[in-house]
VMD Tcl script that draws the C-alpha trace (Angstrom):
set ca {
  {-49.32 103.74 -83.03}
  {-51.12 100.49 -82.21}
  {-48.90 98.54 -84.65}
  {-45.80 100.24 -83.27}
  {-46.76 99.22 -79.76}
  {-47.47 95.65 -80.92}
  {-44.11 95.53 -82.67}
  {-42.23 96.69 -79.56}
  {-44.16 94.21 -77.47}
  {-43.32 91.35 -79.86}
  {-39.63 92.29 -79.82}
  {-39.68 92.33 -76.01}
  {-41.32 88.91 -75.82}
  {-38.99 87.35 -78.41}
  {-35.91 88.71 -76.68}
  {-37.24 87.44 -73.40}
  {-37.33 83.98 -74.97}
  {-34.19 83.88 -77.12}
  {-31.83 86.77 -76.38}
  {-28.55 86.27 -74.47}
  {-28.42 86.95 -70.77}
  {-25.61 86.70 -68.26}
  {-26.07 83.54 -66.20}
  {-26.03 83.36 -62.44}
  {-23.31 81.51 -60.56}
  {-25.94 78.96 -59.60}
  {-29.24 78.67 -61.40}
  {-31.92 76.15 -62.21}
  {-29.90 74.45 -64.95}
  {-26.79 73.86 -62.85}
  {-26.41 70.09 -62.67}
  {-29.40 69.54 -64.94}
  {-29.24 66.74 -67.51}
  {-29.42 69.30 -70.35}
  {-27.18 71.92 -68.73}
  {-24.45 71.64 -71.37}
  {-26.72 72.07 -74.39}
  {-28.71 74.87 -72.74}
  {-25.56 76.82 -71.83}
  {-24.31 76.38 -75.41}
  {-27.45 78.03 -76.77}
  {-27.41 80.70 -74.04}
  {-23.87 81.65 -74.98}
  {-24.87 81.83 -78.65}
  {-27.80 84.13 -77.89}
  {-30.44 81.59 -78.88}
  {-31.76 80.94 -75.36}
  {-32.22 83.43 -72.55}
  {-33.56 83.33 -69.04}
  {-36.76 84.67 -67.56}
  {-37.22 87.82 -65.46}
  {-36.75 85.87 -62.24}
  {-33.32 84.60 -63.41}
  {-34.46 81.07 -64.20}
  {-34.23 79.14 -67.48}
  {-36.95 76.59 -66.79}
  {-35.32 73.54 -68.55}
  {-38.35 71.37 -67.79}
  {-40.91 73.83 -69.10}
  {-42.94 72.42 -72.01}
  {-42.45 74.13 -75.37}
  {-45.23 75.40 -77.60}
  {-45.26 75.24 -81.40}
  {-44.69 79.00 -81.58}
  {-41.77 78.86 -79.15}
  {-40.14 75.93 -80.96}
  {-40.45 77.73 -84.30}
  {-38.87 80.86 -82.84}
  {-35.96 78.89 -81.40}
  {-35.38 77.02 -84.65}
  {-35.31 80.02 -86.99}
  {-33.10 81.85 -84.49}
  {-30.69 78.90 -84.28}
  {-30.48 78.67 -88.09}
  {-30.24 82.47 -88.47}
  {-33.04 82.49 -91.05}
  {-34.98 85.32 -92.61}
  {-38.07 85.37 -94.81}
  {-37.39 83.51 -98.04}
  {-40.19 83.62 -100.55}
  {-43.89 83.24 -99.94}
  {-45.20 83.00 -96.40}
  {-48.35 81.33 -95.14}
  {-51.08 83.11 -93.21}
  {-53.04 81.42 -90.45}
  {-56.32 82.49 -88.98}
  {-55.00 82.10 -85.41}
  {-51.75 84.05 -85.98}
  {-52.11 87.83 -86.34}
  {-49.47 90.39 -87.23}
  {-49.69 91.66 -83.66}
  {-48.59 88.33 -82.17}
  {-45.00 88.14 -80.91}
  {-44.45 84.89 -82.82}
  {-45.84 86.14 -86.16}
  {-42.45 86.92 -87.70}
  {-40.85 83.62 -86.68}
  {-43.79 81.63 -88.04}
  {-43.65 83.62 -91.30}
  {-39.96 82.72 -91.62}
  {-40.62 79.07 -90.84}
  {-43.35 78.74 -93.44}
  {-41.33 80.57 -96.11}
  {-38.59 77.93 -95.75}
  {-41.06 75.04 -95.71}
  {-40.06 74.03 -92.18}
  {-43.49 74.25 -90.60}
  {-47.08 74.02 -91.71}
  {-50.50 74.35 -90.18}
  {-53.55 72.22 -89.61}
  {-56.72 71.78 -91.68}
  {-58.87 74.86 -91.56}
  {-55.95 77.25 -91.94}
  {-54.88 77.27 -88.30}
  {-51.36 76.96 -86.79}
  {-52.19 76.31 -83.13}
  {-49.25 78.37 -81.85}
  {-49.94 77.67 -78.19}
  {-50.29 73.90 -78.57}
  {-47.48 71.92 -76.98}
  {-45.14 70.27 -79.47}
  {-44.65 66.51 -79.28}
  {-41.43 64.59 -79.88}
  {-42.64 63.12 -83.17}
  {-43.72 66.57 -84.38}
  {-40.31 67.94 -83.43}
  {-38.67 65.11 -85.41}
  {-40.70 66.09 -88.48}
  {-39.72 69.77 -88.31}
  {-36.03 69.03 -87.67}
  {-36.18 66.56 -90.57}
  {-37.19 69.37 -92.92}
  {-34.57 71.70 -91.47}
  {-31.80 69.13 -91.88}
  {-32.71 68.44 -95.49}
  {-32.87 72.17 -96.21}
  {-29.36 72.51 -94.76}
  {-28.04 69.81 -97.10}
  {-27.50 67.13 -94.45}
  {-27.49 63.71 -96.11}
  {-30.59 61.59 -95.63}
  {-30.38 58.15 -94.07}
  {-32.48 55.90 -91.88}
  {-32.03 53.76 -88.83}
  {-34.65 51.08 -88.16}
  {-37.25 51.62 -85.46}
  {-36.66 49.16 -82.62}
  {-38.55 50.76 -79.73}
  {-41.05 48.97 -77.55}
  {-43.61 51.67 -78.42}
  {-43.10 51.68 -82.20}
  {-46.83 51.19 -82.59}
  {-47.44 54.57 -80.97}
  {-45.41 56.46 -83.60}
  {-47.75 57.88 -86.20}
  {-46.79 56.33 -89.59}
  {-46.69 59.85 -91.02}
  {-43.64 60.50 -88.83}
  {-41.83 57.18 -89.34}
  {-39.31 58.48 -91.91}
  {-38.58 61.56 -89.79}
  {-37.91 59.54 -86.64}
  {-35.68 57.13 -88.59}
  {-33.77 60.11 -90.01}
  {-33.26 61.64 -86.56}
  {-31.95 58.31 -85.27}
  {-29.59 58.04 -88.27}
  {-28.18 61.51 -87.56}
  {-28.09 60.83 -83.83}
  {-30.03 64.05 -83.28}
  {-32.75 62.27 -81.33}
  {-32.71 59.03 -79.36}
  {-35.02 56.94 -77.24}
  {-36.03 57.48 -73.65}
  {-36.09 55.05 -70.74}
  {-37.28 51.47 -71.06}
  {-36.51 51.42 -74.78}
  {-39.30 53.89 -75.57}
  {-39.31 56.68 -78.11}
  {-42.31 58.30 -76.43}
  {-43.52 59.96 -79.62}
  {-46.50 61.69 -78.02}
  {-44.59 63.10 -75.06}
  {-44.41 66.88 -75.06}
  {-40.87 68.20 -75.50}
  {-39.24 70.53 -72.98}
  {-36.87 73.46 -73.25}
  {-34.04 71.18 -72.14}
  {-34.81 68.48 -74.72}
  {-35.22 71.11 -77.41}
  {-31.81 72.58 -76.61}
  {-30.14 69.17 -77.04}
  {-31.82 68.60 -80.40}
  {-30.87 72.07 -81.68}
  {-27.24 71.73 -80.56}
  {-26.93 68.37 -82.32}
  {-28.50 69.84 -85.47}
  {-26.07 72.78 -85.43}
  {-23.13 70.43 -84.91}
  {-24.22 68.44 -87.94}
  {-24.39 71.62 -90.00}
  {-21.12 73.14 -88.78}
  {-19.11 69.91 -88.70}
  {-20.61 67.78 -91.45}
  {-19.48 64.19 -91.70}
  {-21.29 63.93 -95.02}
  {-21.22 66.58 -97.75}
  {-23.20 66.14 -100.96}
  {-22.39 68.39 -103.90}
  {-24.30 68.32 -107.17}
  {-22.67 68.81 -110.59}
  {-25.05 69.87 -113.35}
  {-24.50 68.62 -116.90}
  {-26.16 70.71 -119.54}
  {-27.40 67.90 -121.75}
  {-30.25 65.39 -121.54}
  {-29.82 62.11 -119.73}
  {-31.06 60.35 -122.87}
  {-27.99 61.62 -124.74}
  {-25.75 59.98 -122.15}
  {-27.58 56.70 -122.72}
  {-27.41 57.07 -126.52}
  {-23.62 57.40 -126.41}
  {-23.18 54.54 -123.95}
  {-25.14 52.22 -126.23}
  {-22.43 52.71 -128.88}
  {-19.69 51.56 -126.46}
  {-20.81 47.90 -126.22}
  {-21.76 48.02 -122.52}
  {-21.70 44.60 -120.92}
  {-24.19 43.01 -118.53}
  {-21.79 40.34 -117.27}
  {-18.34 40.45 -115.71}
  {-16.86 38.20 -118.41}
  {-17.76 40.78 -121.06}
  {-19.73 38.41 -123.30}
  {-23.26 39.83 -123.29}
  {-24.22 43.35 -124.31}
  {-26.48 45.13 -121.82}
  {-29.90 46.42 -122.77}
  {-30.70 50.10 -122.95}
  {-32.87 49.76 -119.84}
  {-29.87 48.44 -117.90}
  {-27.85 51.53 -118.84}
  {-30.80 53.74 -117.99}
  {-30.91 52.16 -114.56}
  {-27.22 52.09 -113.61}
  {-26.28 55.44 -115.16}
  {-29.20 57.23 -113.48}
  {-28.07 58.83 -110.19}
  {-31.69 59.02 -109.03}
  {-31.69 55.26 -108.48}
  {-29.21 55.39 -105.61}
  {-29.90 56.91 -102.20}
  {-27.32 58.23 -99.72}
  {-28.10 55.40 -97.32}
  {-27.26 52.70 -99.90}
  {-23.85 51.12 -100.39}
  {-24.05 51.93 -104.12}
  {-23.96 55.64 -103.25}
  {-20.21 55.33 -102.71}
  {-19.87 55.46 -106.50}
  {-20.33 59.24 -106.09}
  {-17.65 59.56 -103.40}
  {-15.18 62.29 -104.40}
  {-11.90 60.40 -104.51}
  {-9.93 63.65 -104.65}
  {-11.07 64.54 -101.12}
  {-9.63 63.21 -97.88}
  {-11.71 60.85 -95.77}
  {-10.40 62.58 -92.66}
  {-9.62 59.26 -91.01}
  {-7.55 58.61 -87.92}
  {-4.34 56.59 -88.44}
  {-4.74 54.64 -85.20}
  {-8.28 53.62 -86.06}
  {-7.28 52.55 -89.59}
  {-4.38 50.47 -88.29}
  {-6.60 48.77 -85.73}
  {-9.73 48.19 -87.80}
  {-8.65 48.02 -91.44}
  {-4.95 47.19 -91.73}
  {-4.55 44.77 -88.84}
  {-3.01 41.47 -90.04}
  {-2.68 42.73 -93.61}
  {0.85 41.56 -94.33}
  {3.35 44.30 -95.17}
  {0.52 46.86 -95.11}
  {-0.04 46.33 -91.40}
  {0.53 49.58 -89.51}
  {0.93 51.66 -92.70}
  {-2.07 53.96 -92.18}
  {0.10 57.07 -91.78}
  {1.77 56.38 -95.13}
  {-1.61 56.09 -96.88}
  {-2.83 59.29 -95.23}
  {0.38 61.09 -96.27}
  {0.02 59.72 -99.81}
  {-3.56 60.94 -99.99}
  {-2.66 64.45 -98.86}
  {0.34 64.70 -101.20}
  {-1.66 63.63 -104.26}
  {-5.21 64.75 -103.43}
  {-6.49 61.19 -103.37}
  {-8.93 59.68 -100.89}
  {-6.79 57.59 -98.54}
  {-9.42 54.89 -98.04}
  {-9.55 54.37 -101.81}
  {-5.76 54.00 -101.85}
  {-5.98 51.39 -99.10}
  {-8.72 49.48 -100.94}
  {-6.67 49.54 -104.14}
  {-3.53 48.31 -102.37}
  {-5.30 45.54 -100.45}
  {-6.84 44.28 -103.69}
  {-3.60 44.35 -105.69}
  {-1.44 42.77 -102.99}
  {-3.82 40.11 -101.73}
  {-4.09 41.85 -98.36}
  {-0.41 42.71 -98.28}
  {0.90 39.22 -99.04}
  {1.92 39.37 -102.73}
  {5.56 38.89 -103.68}
  {5.81 42.43 -105.07}
  {4.49 43.79 -101.79}
  {6.93 41.72 -99.72}
  {9.91 43.02 -101.69}
  {11.94 41.87 -104.70}
  {15.78 41.91 -104.81}
  {17.17 43.74 -107.86}
  {20.54 44.86 -109.21}
  {21.57 48.41 -110.01}
  {19.52 48.29 -113.24}
  {16.33 46.93 -111.73}
  {16.76 43.33 -112.86}
  {15.68 40.58 -110.46}
  {18.68 38.86 -108.90}
  {19.51 36.77 -105.86}
  {19.69 38.38 -102.44}
  {23.49 38.14 -102.49}
  {23.72 40.04 -105.77}
  {21.03 42.56 -104.90}
  {21.76 46.26 -104.66}
  {18.21 47.13 -103.66}
  {14.92 45.59 -102.55}
  {11.94 47.15 -104.32}
  {8.25 47.19 -103.38}
  {5.08 47.66 -105.41}
  {1.66 47.77 -103.75}
  {-0.59 49.07 -106.55}
  {0.44 46.63 -109.30}
  {1.93 49.20 -111.67}
  {4.12 47.69 -114.38}
  {3.02 44.14 -113.50}
  {2.20 43.08 -117.06}
  {0.75 39.66 -117.75}
  {3.80 38.49 -119.73}
  {5.98 38.66 -116.59}
  {4.26 40.56 -113.79}
  {7.05 40.16 -111.25}
  {9.86 41.48 -113.46}
  {7.65 44.24 -114.86}
  {6.41 45.31 -111.43}
  {9.90 45.18 -109.94}
  {11.42 47.23 -112.76}
  {8.66 49.83 -112.45}
  {9.29 50.06 -108.70}
  {13.05 50.37 -109.27}
  {12.63 53.14 -111.86}
  {10.51 55.04 -109.34}
  {12.88 54.34 -106.41}
  {10.34 52.50 -104.29}
  {12.84 50.97 -101.88}
  {10.47 50.70 -98.90}
  {6.81 49.81 -98.52}
  {6.18 53.44 -97.55}
  {7.90 54.62 -100.75}
  {5.62 52.37 -102.78}
  {2.48 53.58 -101.00}
  {3.26 57.26 -101.41}
  {4.89 57.09 -104.84}
  {2.28 54.84 -106.41}
  {-0.51 57.15 -105.27}
  {0.73 59.74 -107.74}
  {0.09 57.35 -110.63}
  {-3.43 56.67 -109.41}
  {-4.09 60.39 -109.15}
  {-2.63 61.29 -112.53}
  {-4.29 58.49 -114.51}
  {-7.87 59.34 -113.63}
  {-8.61 61.42 -110.56}
  {-6.68 64.56 -111.45}
  {-8.08 64.38 -114.98}
  {-11.58 64.95 -113.65}
  {-12.74 61.34 -113.27}
  {-12.69 61.67 -109.51}
  {-15.55 59.31 -108.67}
  {-16.22 55.68 -109.51}
  {-19.29 56.89 -111.42}
  {-17.15 59.19 -113.55}
  {-14.58 56.48 -114.15}
  {-17.33 54.25 -115.51}
  {-19.61 56.69 -117.33}
  {-17.45 59.83 -117.74}
  {-20.29 62.39 -117.98}
  {-17.84 65.15 -119.00}
  {-17.06 63.19 -122.17}
  {-19.52 60.31 -122.44}
  {-18.04 57.18 -123.95}
  {-14.32 57.97 -123.74}
  {-12.22 57.43 -121.78}
  {-14.01 54.97 -119.53}
  {-12.47 52.53 -117.08}
  {-14.80 49.59 -117.66}
  {-17.61 48.28 -119.85}
  {-19.58 46.35 -117.22}
  {-22.66 48.44 -116.42}
  {-22.45 47.40 -112.75}
  {-18.71 48.12 -112.34}
  {-19.16 51.36 -110.39}
  {-21.76 49.93 -108.01}
  {-19.72 46.76 -107.42}
  {-16.66 48.85 -106.52}
  {-18.88 51.10 -104.39}
  {-19.98 48.12 -102.31}
  {-16.32 47.31 -101.63}
  {-15.77 50.89 -100.48}
  {-18.82 50.62 -98.23}
  {-17.43 47.43 -96.67}
  {-14.27 49.31 -95.73}
  {-15.94 52.53 -94.59}
  {-18.32 50.54 -92.40}
  {-15.31 49.62 -90.25}
  {-14.44 53.27 -89.63}
  {-16.22 55.50 -87.10}
  {-14.34 58.78 -87.67}
  {-14.67 59.80 -91.30}
  {-15.84 62.53 -93.64}
  {-17.72 61.63 -96.82}
  {-17.68 64.09 -99.73}
  {-19.97 63.15 -102.60}
  {-20.14 64.60 -106.11}
  {-23.46 63.59 -107.65}
  {-24.19 64.32 -111.34}
  {-27.46 65.89 -112.43}
  {-28.58 65.78 -116.07}
  {-31.35 67.71 -117.77}
  {-34.54 65.65 -118.07}
  {-33.08 63.12 -115.65}
  {-35.68 60.50 -114.71}
  {-36.65 59.85 -111.13}
  {-36.11 56.51 -109.44}
  {-36.84 53.58 -111.75}
  {-37.09 49.82 -111.32}
  {-34.07 47.66 -112.08}
  {-34.60 45.45 -115.14}
  {-34.75 41.74 -114.47}
  {-34.43 38.54 -116.46}
  {-34.02 38.76 -120.22}
  {-34.80 42.50 -120.10}
  {-31.19 43.02 -118.97}
  {-29.89 41.83 -122.35}
  {-29.64 43.82 -125.56}
  {-31.21 42.30 -128.67}
  {-29.30 42.97 -131.91}
  {-32.06 42.85 -134.53}
  {-29.77 42.96 -137.58}
  {-30.71 39.33 -138.35}
  {-34.43 39.73 -137.64}
  {-36.71 37.77 -139.96}
  {-34.12 35.26 -141.15}
  {-34.98 31.55 -141.07}
  {-32.90 28.90 -139.34}
  {-33.23 25.21 -138.45}
  {-32.24 23.52 -135.20}
  {-29.40 21.02 -135.63}
  {-29.49 19.36 -132.21}
  {-31.80 16.89 -130.58}
  {-34.16 18.46 -128.10}
  {-32.49 21.85 -127.97}
  {-33.41 23.81 -124.86}
  {-35.63 26.78 -125.71}
  {-35.11 29.25 -122.84}
  {-36.56 32.48 -121.49}
  {-33.17 34.24 -121.71}
  {-29.73 34.02 -123.33}
  {-27.81 31.86 -120.81}
  {-28.26 28.40 -119.31}
  {-29.37 30.02 -116.05}
  {-32.75 30.89 -117.58}
  {-35.78 28.61 -117.39}
  {-36.56 26.16 -120.19}
  {-39.75 26.91 -122.11}
  {-39.62 23.66 -124.09}
  {-37.23 21.42 -126.03}
  {-37.11 21.82 -129.79}
  {-36.64 18.68 -131.90}
  {-33.93 18.59 -134.54}
  {-35.03 20.31 -137.73}
  {-37.42 22.73 -136.11}
  {-37.90 25.79 -138.31}
  {-37.41 29.03 -136.37}
  {-37.51 32.74 -137.17}
  {-34.73 34.94 -135.82}
  {-35.64 37.99 -133.74}
  {-32.13 39.02 -132.73}
  {-28.94 37.85 -131.03}
  {-26.53 38.59 -128.16}
  {-23.35 36.83 -127.02}
  {-23.75 33.83 -129.34}
  {-27.37 33.25 -128.35}
  {-30.33 33.93 -130.61}
  {-33.75 35.18 -129.74}
  {-36.23 33.27 -131.90}
  {-39.88 32.51 -132.44}
  {-40.85 28.86 -132.75}
  {-44.22 27.17 -132.54}
  {-45.85 30.49 -131.69}
  {-43.53 31.21 -128.75}
  {-40.55 33.53 -128.32}
  {-37.37 32.67 -126.43}
  {-33.63 32.08 -126.70}
  {-31.42 29.24 -127.95}
  {-27.68 28.67 -128.21}
  {-26.70 29.84 -131.70}
  {-24.26 26.94 -132.08}
  {-27.23 24.72 -132.84}
  {-28.85 26.77 -135.59}
  {-28.14 26.48 -139.32}
  {-29.44 27.82 -142.60}
  {-31.64 25.51 -144.62}
  {-28.77 24.63 -146.97}
  {-26.36 23.90 -144.14}
  {-28.98 21.82 -142.34}
  {-29.62 19.65 -145.42}
  {-25.89 19.09 -145.85}
  {-25.64 18.00 -142.24}
  {-28.56 15.59 -142.69}
  {-26.67 13.81 -145.47}
  {-23.53 13.39 -143.34}
  {-24.98 12.60 -139.90}
  {-27.58 10.27 -138.49}
  {-29.93 11.96 -136.05}
  {-29.82 10.85 -132.45}
  {-32.92 10.16 -130.42}
  {-31.29 10.55 -127.02}
  {-33.37 12.66 -124.69}
  {-31.01 13.06 -121.74}
  {-29.24 16.27 -120.81}
  {-29.85 19.25 -123.07}
  {-27.50 19.56 -126.05}
  {-25.98 22.87 -125.04}
  {-25.31 21.65 -121.48}
  {-23.75 18.33 -122.62}
  {-21.68 20.18 -125.17}
  {-20.49 22.72 -122.59}
  {-19.64 19.92 -120.18}
  {-17.73 17.98 -122.85}
  {-15.85 21.08 -123.91}
  {-14.92 21.85 -120.30}
  {-13.74 18.27 -119.72}
  {-11.71 18.17 -122.91}
  {-10.20 21.57 -122.19}
  {-9.22 20.57 -118.67}
  {-7.81 17.25 -119.88}
  {-5.94 18.90 -122.72}
  {-4.42 21.48 -120.42}
  {-3.42 18.84 -117.92}
  {-1.87 16.54 -120.53}
  {-0.10 19.38 -122.26}
  {1.45 20.70 -119.04}
  {2.50 17.25 -117.91}
  {3.91 16.20 -121.27}
  {5.85 19.42 -121.67}
  {9.39 18.83 -120.43}
  {10.70 21.97 -118.78}
  {14.26 21.93 -117.54}
  {17.22 24.30 -117.33}
  {20.42 22.95 -118.83}
  {22.56 24.65 -116.18}
  {20.17 24.93 -113.28}
  {21.27 25.07 -109.64}
  {18.34 23.09 -108.23}
  {16.15 20.15 -109.21}
  {12.49 19.36 -108.65}
  {12.20 16.39 -106.30}
  {8.82 14.97 -107.44}
  {6.38 14.97 -110.35}
  {3.69 17.58 -111.03}
  {5.25 20.44 -109.06}
  {3.43 23.67 -109.84}
  {5.41 26.69 -110.98}
  {3.23 29.35 -109.32}
  {2.51 33.02 -110.01}
  {2.62 33.85 -106.29}
  {4.17 32.26 -103.20}
  {0.82 30.93 -102.00}
  {-0.62 27.50 -101.24}
  {-3.93 28.50 -102.79}
  {-5.25 31.34 -104.94}
  {-2.32 31.24 -107.36}
  {-2.05 30.81 -111.14}
  {-0.20 27.72 -112.42}
  {2.40 28.80 -114.94}
  {3.58 25.24 -115.63}
  {3.85 21.80 -113.99}
  {7.35 20.35 -113.66}
  {8.50 16.74 -113.80}
  {10.79 15.17 -111.21}
  {14.49 15.99 -111.75}
  {13.68 19.05 -113.87}
  {16.46 21.59 -113.40}
  {15.63 25.15 -112.40}
  {17.65 28.23 -111.59}
  {16.85 29.89 -108.28}
  {16.85 33.68 -108.42}
  {15.89 34.69 -104.88}
  {14.16 33.33 -101.80}
  {11.08 34.80 -100.14}
  {10.33 32.99 -96.91}
  {9.70 29.31 -97.69}
  {9.49 29.97 -101.43}
  {12.06 30.22 -104.19}
  {11.58 32.37 -107.25}
  {13.03 30.33 -110.11}
  {13.45 30.39 -113.86}
  {13.02 27.44 -116.20}
  {12.98 27.63 -119.99}
  {12.32 31.39 -119.97}
  {9.45 30.99 -117.54}
  {9.57 32.29 -114.00}
  {7.57 31.62 -110.87}
  {7.59 30.32 -107.31}
  {8.28 26.80 -106.01}
  {8.10 25.77 -102.36}
  {11.42 24.88 -100.78}
  {10.16 21.38 -99.92}
  {9.76 20.62 -103.64}
  {13.39 21.48 -104.51}
  {16.78 19.90 -104.06}
  {19.35 22.67 -103.98}
  {22.74 21.92 -105.47}
}
mol new
graphics top color blue
foreach p $ca { graphics top sphere $p radius 0.5 }
foreach p [lrange $ca 0 end-1] q [lrange $ca 1 end] { graphics top cylinder $p $q radius 0.2 }
display resetview
């Protein structure tokens, strides 16, 4: 009977604190700063008034009361093991709420096994509890820096929680740029925090899903090592195993980092607003200006993230200024012709069909075959190709495009180990311009996946192929730089005289890791020879004693100079001219350009004065011409039209 009475009493007290109650026409929260949030919770049955009809918005909240409000707001029940406290008995009205809170890991007690249910809860303590609740609800973690005048008063234990609350905009500072961490929270302040938490849960702007792969992370790395992963963008140097272990490990990237965009689900809409995109992202972007609605429509029609489509198009079109984006005149078979002969103008904003042999004709023909006769057609139609090539085949994140965890090793979009994170940073740059957005992440989880690890640095980033280990070589150059790593960007350990005997350890990208004079380092493999080859060289060459620039650097410089000179002489000596052209070049060294641009173009050829060309069509101040089976753009000022 005593327990029954205690139970009924606890129910009465809890309902008096959290059950719904019809509000008065005018009450003590009318016009209050927290009126809106308090009425929201009253209407949801989370808050209720007192017997005298008041709601007491300025009343300070105890730890027991805050716990009761929180578990009620989240609609929680006991989940697993609960914690008992010496100062909380089964007869107490708050016992059940505290049991629920501890079973979910939302609250804890103090040393000595006490909870202190009647102690007032401070703002920093509230931040800590809401932090745990938000994480438990799957709300993405992030941090905003602490910039309050009373930062020093925030207990370091609560720093991450306060930063998280600021990031989510669940809590903010008070007057005079203070956080007031030790101030006791009130019923009104608590209501605002709970409403913001519920809004984050019910209307998430960030959703993180995890995909489990039933194989060890080490197997992923084993397979990737067989696919010649590269550590550099030029694709010369093979990456070390530790580099793969770092970049393929999802644990190394947090939701608050730009690299986390590699897990963005590109099959999900970003939920962006067309007006905002046009104003913040596509303003002054050539033919793409004002095309946000087309990108949004393309994304919906093909299940592709519209921001990714925009990023792709901006990259391929040079911010909407490429010739393919501006429109190419074609005949009824898709061949490039003059404007007078044209039956259609075609547009291509994603670069499809633009093969290196003749990107303009290839891209125009592809656009014609797909009936892309407006910029909007190209945006919407080209999105289908993007979707079908990767995203709809399951590689719906940049991470999956690079590493393909469903089928490690093949197909993969790139070999550079940093490709996904580099592209992710570009996505972050674009998303940072947008306020209204939804981020859906798909993060892989492997069995035996390591936690966060340190990124390799220096020579540890480079693989060492040990198939030549133990072989003997001799240096063939004077004072060959002996470096700490396999490129000229690494420090010089010493300079090895010609004829130095070295032992090979391994190689990568034309460089050899060696031991010489008791030290280990790297040298350019161009200056190593077998003993027989070295002796032959000695008979045919006289050694130099010059001790200026290092051999590999002088050689690289000479090669670069000779290459540049050769290219220049070859292009200038080559006489390009159409026998029946309709225009002539009016000066020497006129560049036939890949794009109608004054900079950032590729030189196809350089033309001599009076060279004849055939104009095909005009795009602004530029003419697209052909000469000796080559095609490109020449500025109108460099031509005399016949």
